[in-house]
N, C-alpha and C positions, 0 to 999 in steps of 0.2 A: 577563448575557450580552453579549458584544461584538457589536454589529450593524453596525460600520463596517469596510470593507475596510482593511487595513494599507497599501495602496499603490494607485495608479491601475490597474496591470496585474492586480491581484487582484480588482478589482471585478467582480462577476457581473452582466452586463447582460442576458443572455438568461434569462428566468425568474428575476428577482432574488429572488422569494419563496422560492426553493429554496436561497439562499445562507446559509452559516453561517461566521462568522469567529471564533467563540470557541474557545479552546484545547481545551476538553473535547470538542467535536464533532470537531475536527481530530485530536486524539490518539486518539480511539476508532477512527476509520477507519484510521489508520496502524497501530495496534496489532493490528487484525484482518487485516493484510496480511502476506504473505510475499514479495511481488514488487512492484516498481515499474518504471515506464518513464521513461527519462531522454532528453529531447530536447536536442541540443547541436549547435553548428556546429564543423566541423573541416576544415581544408584545402580550403576553398571549397565544402563540401557540408554538408547538414543530415542528422543521424542521429537515430534514436530506438531505444534499446536497452533490453531488459529486464535486470534484475539483482535479486538478493536484497536485502532492506532490513530495517531494524529501527529502533525509536526508543528513545532514552535521554534523558530529560529533554526539553529544548527543541530537540533535534537529531534529524535523520534520518541514519542511518549506512548506508554501503555498504562493500563490500570487493572487492578484486581483486588481480591480480598487479602487481608493481612496474613492469613494463614494458608494461602494457596501454595501448592507445590510449584507452580510455574514461577511465581515471584521469588520464592526462596531459592530455586535452582538458578535463576537468572542473576541474582545478586551474588551467587557463589562462584560463577565461572563464565567462560566465554560462550558465545552463541552466534548464530547466523540468522538474520531476519530477511525474509523475502516478500516482496510486494509485486504483483503482476496484474496486468490488464490484457485481456484478449480482445483485439480490435478487428480481426477479420480472418476468414478462411481463404487461403491462396490456392486456387485449383488450377493445376497445370495440365499440359497435354500428355505428360508421362506420370506414372505413379511416383517415381523417385523424386520429382521436383515439386510435389505438393508441399505447402508450408503454411505458416500462420503469421499474421501481423500481430505484434504485441509490444508492450512497454513493460519493463521490469527493472527492479532495483534489488540488489543484495547488499546488506549492511553487516559488517563484522565488528565484534567488540564485546563489551560487557556493560550491562545495565547498572545504573546506580539509582538509589532511592531518592525521591524528593520528599523530605520529611518536614520541612518548615511549613507551618500551617498556612501562611499567606501564599507561599509558592504553590502549595497543593490546591488551594482555592483558585488561583490564577490558571493553573494547568487544567482543572476540571471545567473552568469557564471556557478555555480555548477548545477543549474537547467538544462541548455542546455547541459552540459556535461553528465548529467544523461539521458536525452532524446536521445542524439546522441553523443557518445564520439568522441572528436576531432573536433566537428563542430564549436566551438568557434573561432578556428584559420582560418576558411574559410568564415565567415559571418561578416557583419557590427555589431559592438557592439552597445548596447543600448545607445541612446543619453541622455544627462542630462534631457531633457524634458520628454522623455519616462520613465526614472527612477522616475522622480518627479510625474508622473501620475500613478505610480504603488505602491501598498501597499504590502509589504512583511511581513508576520507574521511567527512566529515560536513558537513551543510548546516543552517543555522539554520531554525527554523520561524517566524521573525518575519514572513516574507512568504508567507503561505499562506492558502488559502481552501477551504472545503468546499462541495459542492453535493449535496443530498439530495432524492430523491423517494421517499416511502414511503406512498402512499395509493392509492385505487382509481380507477375510471374517471371521466373527466370528459366524458361525452357531452353533446351539445346536446339541448335540450328536444325539438326536432323529431324526434330519432332514438330517443327512449325506447321507442317502440312497435315497433321493428324486431324480428321474431321470431328472435333469435339469442342464443346464450350470451355473456354479458359478465362480466368480472371479472378477478381477478388470479390468476396461476399462480405461486406462490413458487418460487424457485430457490435452492439451497443448495450450497455446496462440501462434499462428503461424503468422508471417508476410505474407501478400499477395504480389502479383507482384507490384513492384514500378511503380508509375504513374507520370512521369516527367512533369513539366510545360514546355510550349513552349519555346524553346531556351535553356533549361537547361539539355536536354537529352544527351548531349555529355560529361557531367562531371561525375566523379565517383559517384557511389551510396553512400549514407551516411551510417555511422556505426549505428548499432542498439543497443538498450539498452542491457546491460549485462544480460544474462540468458533468453532473449526472445526466446521462442520456444524450450528451452532445457528441457529435462526431469528432474524432481526433485526427489531426493532420499527420 
């Protein structure tokens, strides 16, 4: 397992014991996500915007319109990408020691455009497979015009770090006799009841992303 940060800005200084720099940990957290937040500077201001994301190999991918401010700004400069999952509330015997269980990844670098038509089609296929495994075989594929109007960007995972907390309460010895419930309340992202469009209710339900609604260790 890689225990060294890939760059000074990825080094986890606050609670370093929670840091993970190995690709397996980073990939697992990214693969469980459908959404990321991207922080970037543009026109004298700082922004942080959410967008859909997926991983293919050693890159994180996003997509957007050709003329969007987000894609233009990301191609022009550096950014930071954050992915996080909230897994539980950690309720302690003292107010100070309350915490949360979570998995997070931060990626630093600069996005590059995926312009080749074949590569764009493969990337969009990987995106839909991430959202709903097996759905590519059931729906119409993107047309050349649709692909031409879509900008696909990717950022390498070479400069990334994960931070994880997945354990119980860390109360002080002096607080152990306080008569109050203490422990972890797990939190999970759960799908709701499917709502079919008119005329589509007779077909099988789509597959869900891997790990959705499953408890994390």
